[in-house]
N, C-alpha and C positions, 0 to 999 in steps of 0.2 A: 467041790469046785465054786468060786464065787460066782454069784448070778448077778445080771443087770439087766435092765430094760431094753438097752439098746448097745450094740456094739459099732462103733464105725472103723472101716479098715483103712489106712492111709490118712497121713497129718500132714498133706498138701492144704491148698487154699480151700479146696471144696469140703474136704473131711473138717477142716478147721472152722468153717462158717457154719456147718450143719451141726456141730458139736456146739459152739456159741448159741447158735438159736435153741437147741435142746435145753442149753441151761438155764433158760428161762423159767423151765418146768421142774416141777417134781418128778424128774424122770432119771433113773440111774443110768448115767451112760458112760462108757469107756471109749477111748480113742487109742487103736492100736497102731504101730509104726514099726517098720521091722528094721529101720536105721535107728542109731543113737540119737538123733535128735530130729525134731520136725523140721519140715519146709527142705526135704532134702532131694525131691524130684523135680518136675517141671516148674513148681511154683517159686524155685530159687533161681532159676536162669531162664528169664523170658523178656519179652520187650519192654514190661511194664506199663503197658498201655491200658488204660480204660477206654476201651473202643466205644464210639457213638453208637455204632449199630446199622450201619449203612450197608455193610458188605454182607449180611447174612441174608439167606433166601427167605423171602417172605412166607409166613404160616409155619416155619419151623419151630423148634423148641429153641435153637440157637439165636433166632430173631427176637422171639419174645422175652427170652432170659436175659439177653444180651442187653437190650433197651432197658429193661426194669432194673437189671444190676447196675446199668450205669446211673441211674436215677438214684439208687440206693447207696452209692459208693462214697459220696463226699459226707452223708452223716455216719455211714459206719467208720469212716477214716476218722472224723472229728472224735467219735466215741472211744476209738483205740487209740488215739495220739499218734497215727501214722501221717506221714507228709502227703498231701494230695494236691497237685495243681491242675486247674483247669486251664490247660494250655492251648486248646483246640487243635485240631487236625487238618492238614492239607492232603489230597491226592492228586499228583501233579501227572500231567501228559505232557509229552515232549514233541507231539505232531497232532495235525489236525485229525490224524485216524484215532487218536486216543479220546476225541472227545465225545464220539457215541459211547464209548466205554465208562466215562465219567458219568453222561447223561443216564446211564442204565444204572450205576450205582446211586445217582440221585433219585431215580423213581423207586428204587428198592428201599432205599432209606426213608422216603416219604411214606411209603406203604406199610413200612416196619413202625413208624410213629416217631422217627427221630427229628427233634426240633432243630430248625433254625439252617437246615441245610441250603447251600445256594450253589452254583457254578460261577466261578470267577475267572476274568482274563488274567493274563499273564501279567500286565501290569498291575492289576489289583492284589495279585498273590504277592509280587515283589515289593508291593507297598506294606504289607504285612511282614513279609520276611525278605529284607534287602539282600540277603546273602544267598538265595535260590540263584540257580542257573539261567542264563540267558535263554538256554534250550527251551526252558518252560513255556508252554503256550497256554495251556488251561489247567484250571485246579478246581477242585471240590472242596468247598469249606464246610468244616463239621463244629461248630462252636463247643459243642457238649463233650467233646474229645478232652481226655485228661491224662495224665499219668500219676503213678503211685509208686511206691517201694513195695514190692511183691512179698519179700521175705520178712520184712517189718509186718505186714499186713497179717502173714500167716501165723508168724509168732505170736503178736499181739492177740490174734483171735483166738489161739490155742491158751495162751495165758489168762484171757478173760473168761474163758469157759472153765479153765481150771478154778481160778477164783471164785466161780459160781457153782463148783461141785464135781465138774467133769474130772474123771481120772484118765491120766496118760499113762500108756505103757509102751516104752520104747525097746528096741531090741528084740520085738515080738513080731516073728515072721510068720504068717500064717502058713501053715502047711495043711491042714485038713479043716474041713466043714462038715459036721453031719446034724441031723435032726432027729430028735425023740420027742414026742409029744409036740408041746409048742414051744420048745426050747432048742436053739442052735448051739452046738458045742464047737467052738472054735479053739483050734489047738495049733500050738507050735512045736509040737512034739517034745519040749520041756515043760511046756506051761499050757493052762487050758481053761477056759471059762465057758461060762453059758449066757446066752440073751435069748430074748424072745424076739427081738429085731436085728437082722445085721444090715448095715448100709456098705456097699461096696465103692470105695472111693481110691483103689489102688493104683491109678494111673497106668503105665504101660503094663501093668500086671493086671489091672482088671479082669482081662478075659480069662487068666489062671484061676483067679479067686472064684468068679462066677462058674466056673468049671467044677471046682471043687463043691459047689453047693447044687450041682446040676441046675444052675439058674441062668443059663446062656451059652450060645455055641458061637458068639461072636469071635474075631480076632482082631487084636489091636496091634497096629503098627507104628513102632517108633520112629518117629521124623525128627532127624537132626538138623537143629539150627545153630549156626555159628555166628557169634557177635564180637565185634570190637569196642572196648571201653577207651573214649579218650579223656585226656587231662580237663580238668575245669575250665582253663582258660578256652578251649574249644567251645563249651557249653554257650558261651556268649554269641556264638555265630547264628543261633536259631532259638527261637522260643517255641514253636508249634511241631507238632510230630509231622513229618513228612513221609509220605508214603508214595511209591510209584503205583501205576496202575496194577492191579492184582492179578495172578495167573492161577491156572488150576490148580498148582501147589501150594497157594497162600496169598497173603499181602504181600510179598516181596520184601526186598531190602527197604529198611526205613531209617530215618536218621531223626533222633528225638534228644532233647534235652531232658536229662533224669531230673527228679525231685531235687537231687543233692547237687546238681548242677553240671554234672558231667556232660559228654555226649556218649550218645550209644549208637551204634551202627550194627543192622542186621536184621534178620537171620537168613541164613540159607534155608534151604528146604530140601532134605535129602531122605528118602524112606531107606532104612536099614534094618538088618535082621537081630542085632545085638541089643538088647533091651539096657544094657549098660554102657554103651560106648558114647562117651561124652568128650571124646578128643576132638581137637580142633587140626585142621589140616592146612598146608600152605595155599592151595587150591581155592578152599572154601573161604579162607581169610582174603586173598585177592579179590576172589570176586565181591566180597562185602565192601571192600575198598572202593575198587572200580565203581560199582554201582552207586554207591554212595557218594561220590565224588562228582558224577555227574548231576546229581541233586545238589550239592554243596560244593561248589568247587574248591572252597578255602582249606576243605581238610587236608591233613598232612600225617602220613604215616609216623613221622616223629614224634607225633604228639599221643601216640598210641601208648596206655600203660598197662592194659592186660587184654586177653583174649579168653573166651570160653564158649561152650556150647551147652545146649539143653536139648530134651528129647521131647516132643509134643507126643501125645496118645491119641492116635487117628484110628478112628472106627471106620465101619466098612458102609456105613448108611449116608454120610456126609453131613450128618446131625448128631447130637447129643443122645446118649443111650441112658435114658432115665426112666427105667421101668421095674415091675414088680412081678417077676416071671413066676415066682414062688411066694406063697403067703408068709410074710415077714422077711424077705430078701428083697432088697432094694438095690440096683445098679445104678451107679453113677460113672458110667464109662465112656470113653471116646470124648472128652472133655478136653479138646484141643481150644486153640484160639477161635473165640473170645472167653475163654474159660474162667480167666482170672476177672475180667470184667462181669461175667455172668455169677460169680460165686455166691453173693448176697442174695440173689434173686433163686438160684439153684437151692439155698438151703431153705427159704421160703417154700418152694415148690416141694420139696423132701417132707418138710413138716407137715404140709397140707396131706400128703399122701400117707404119712404115718397116722394123722388123725383120722383119716377116712378108714384107715386100715384097724382101727380099733385100739390106738394108744391112747391112754389117759393123759391129756395134756393140762394140768391143774398148775396154774401160775404159782411161782414163789412169792412169799410175803417179802423176803429180801433178795432182792436182784440187782445188780448193777451191770449196766451195759459200758461203763466207761474203765479206762485203765491209762494210769500215768504213762506220758510218751517216754520213748528210749531217749529221746534227744533233749528231755526238760531242762537240764543243766546248761547246754550251749545256747540255749534260746532265753538265757536269763539276761537283765540287765547286768552292766558291771557291778553295780552297788548291790542287786541281788545275789551274784556271784559271791562278792567278798562276803556278804552274810553266811552263805554255806559254806565257803573256805573256813570262816572262823570256828564254825561248829565240827566240820570233819576237814581237816588240813589235807586228807587225800584228794580233794577235789582241786586242790592247789598244783599237784604234783602233773606236769604234764607227760604223758606216755606216747601218744601218736601226735606227731607234731605235724604231719601232712593234714590230718583231719582235726586236729585240736581237741584230741580226747584225753581226758584225764584219768588218773587212777581211781578217783572215787566212782567215775562213771562205770568203769569196768567192774568194781567190786559190787556195784549197785546191780549190773547186769548178771553178775555170778549168782546172786541170792533171789533173783525173779524167777518165777515159773512161765514158762518151761526153762530150767536151767540149762545153759550150755555146758558141753563136757568136752569141748576140743577147740583149737585154735579158730577154725572157720565159725564156730558157734559165736564165739566171742565176737567176731569180726561181723557178723551178720545183724548182732544186736546193737554194736555201737559203732561201727566203721573203723575201729582201730585196724589199720593195715589195708585199708581200701584207697589210699592216696597214692601219690606219685612213686613212693618207693615200695609198694605193696608189701608193707610190713617188714622190710628189710632193717628197720631200726628198732620197732616197737615189740616185735614178735617176742624176743627174749624175756621182756618185762611182763607181757601178756603170760608166757608161759608159766612163768615163776608164780605169778596170782592165781592160774588155774591149778597149778600142782599144789599151793597151799590151801585153796578152797575145796579141792576134791581129796586131799589127804593121801597124795600119791607121790611117788618120786619125780623130779624134774624131768628126768629122760623117759617117762611113761606117758607124758602128755603127747597126745597126737594133733595131727593137722586136721582131719576129717575122718574121724572115725577109726574103726578096727584096722591096725596094721599100718597106719600112715605115721609113724614115729618120726619125730623131727631130730632126737638125739640118739646117738648110737653109745654113748659112755662117756668115759673120761680120759684125757691124753696123759701122758705120763706127768706132767706138770701140775695135775689135778685139775684142769679145765674140762668143762663138758664140751663135747665135740658132736 
């Protein structure tokens, strides 16, 4: 069996950031992911918010790591070439009864060390966001709030870690964990490896992974959140991320402009038993729309281009579970909101734990924190694009007209680690298929490019991993169907 210093289980944003942090050092690290691609759980379907940190209970790990993560995120995004916008956040109240709740959030934020927080009147709030409802009476303003692309962040962090020597194993579903001497044996049933340290970042399955190692008896509850994504024309209606006053189930339905210019509304919050159920419901989406319209009256169902749901990994304590119950085994569990915001700080925290546990952290002579952006070509000037096209005509062939993505950009994504293996993997890396038509026109070309790169028949290309075939064969006329 191959041996490593550290095995990280789960290639979501937390696992990705930990691996990137470890890649700075002479540490043999492997990242294990049960799916065929990285960023397949909560990290691909969330609100995309870098929270300021005013909502967390003072003194908790959530509070500490949220504020620190928010401070780190702009630099991390710049190094990884990931879109990041400091757009500010507003928490709105619709009555004088909401004012004490907002004052409570203000007090918590101040105790957590969030900078620039203040309570503003309805007129001040609408001066910042003219599209806000006339019902808004008060708002909490958080100027350090931001938005980012969560899947680009995760993919880029894994890619940067791989560039610096971390090994990625996809399709590796952990089934058993044992320990003999100072080495853990992690097995998928078909494959196995050994590592001195194991870090559990398995999301909604973190409780099962911990139980395999005898390293925790907590339970993770999946909390489903449904979202609606609207056309970029709607993104012009708001700049800030606008929250309603929170409840016991979370921060409530929000409205935000994404880094790509769309309008995102959601999520709902429903505890469910099925850790794979990311279906949407008519009732959930209706709730999203009605509550979002109360904040921003101009939104229209006619401008919705897609809907989706994600699962948050909710632990039993109300706080992140980051501990080392057994020597060499670290849990990063219950990383619900603000997990995305906290991820860079969680990586720092775990690295400190590893150092205190005896892992030698000798810095590499050659380490690069930087990675070329996925969107490098579309951000060039017309003159620069002409120069690239002269060298490679594929950049002059448009594939996705909605998002303006060329064949050259798709080919580039197909050769960058971690490499996509299905249609949605290309979509998350390039945005081909994320526009108004949702891949209706560009998918056939992307499938053809994928088939060529993977060396598989056209009809064997999947949408999102095993079994999700897009083609069934050929018609009598010879055309694929």
